C-alpha positions as CSV (number, residue, x, y, z in Angstrom):
1,M,121.7,63.9,-51.9
2,A,121.2,66.5,-54.8
3,I,123.3,64.3,-56.9
4,V,121.0,61.3,-56.6
5,A,117.8,63.7,-57.1
6,A,119.5,64.8,-60.2
7,A,120.5,61.0,-61.4
8,L,116.8,59.9,-60.5
9,A,115.2,62.4,-62.3
10,G,117.3,61.6,-65.3
11,D,119.5,64.6,-65.3
12,G,122.7,62.7,-65.8
13,E,124.5,66.0,-66.7
14,G,123.4,67.7,-63.8
15,A,124.9,64.9,-61.4
16,A,128.0,64.9,-63.3
17,A,128.1,69.0,-63.0
18,L,127.7,68.4,-58.9
19,L,130.3,65.9,-59.0
20,E,133.0,67.9,-61.1
21,P,134.4,70.1,-58.6
22,L,135.2,67.2,-56.1
23,E,138.5,65.6,-56.0
24,R,138.8,61.9,-57.9
25,R,139.1,60.3,-54.1
26,D,135.8,62.0,-53.2
27,V,133.9,61.0,-56.1
28,S,135.1,57.4,-55.8
29,R,133.8,57.5,-52.2
30,V,130.4,59.1,-53.1
31,A,129.9,56.3,-56.0
32,V,130.9,53.4,-53.3
33,R,128.5,55.0,-50.7
34,L,125.6,55.0,-53.3
35,A,126.5,51.7,-54.3
36,A,126.2,50.2,-50.8
37,M,123.2,52.0,-50.1
38,A,121.3,50.8,-53.1
39,A,122.7,47.4,-52.3
40,D,121.6,47.3,-48.8
41,A,117.9,48.5,-49.8
42,L,117.6,45.9,-52.5
43,L,118.4,43.2,-50.1
44,A,116.2,44.7,-47.7
45,V,113.3,44.4,-50.1
46,A,114.2,41.0,-51.1
47,E,114.3,39.7,-47.5
48,E,110.9,41.0,-46.9
49,S,109.3,39.6,-49.8
50,G,111.2,36.2,-48.8
51,G,113.4,36.0,-51.9
52,G,117.1,35.0,-51.5
53,R,120.4,37.0,-52.4
54,A,120.6,35.7,-55.9
55,E,116.8,36.5,-56.9
56,A,117.4,40.3,-55.7
57,L,120.9,40.5,-57.5
58,A,119.1,39.2,-60.7
59,H,116.2,41.8,-60.0
60,W,118.9,44.7,-59.4
61,Q,120.7,43.8,-62.7
62,A,117.5,43.5,-64.7
63,C,116.3,47.0,-63.2
64,I,119.8,48.3,-64.5
65,I,119.6,46.9,-68.1
66,A,116.2,48.4,-68.3
67,H,117.1,51.6,-67.0
68,E,120.0,51.7,-69.3
69,S,117.9,50.6,-72.5
70,R,115.5,53.6,-71.9
71,R,118.4,56.0,-71.8
72,T,119.5,54.6,-75.3
73,D,116.0,54.7,-76.4
74,E,115.9,58.6,-76.1
């Protein structure tokens, strides 16, 4: 959870530092679990609003692109 909190706060270096002592296999597991949690939340929101899977994935993609563009502007 600390990794997620650091990443959401825009502290990528802090999140990376928390992952550093872990073995590569464990880092991969953390990444997969976080991706699964994000996908599950996204699809749940899409279903609640009456949207479909394709719409949810397009929205997710747009959010990622917006987030990355903010990072490059800083």
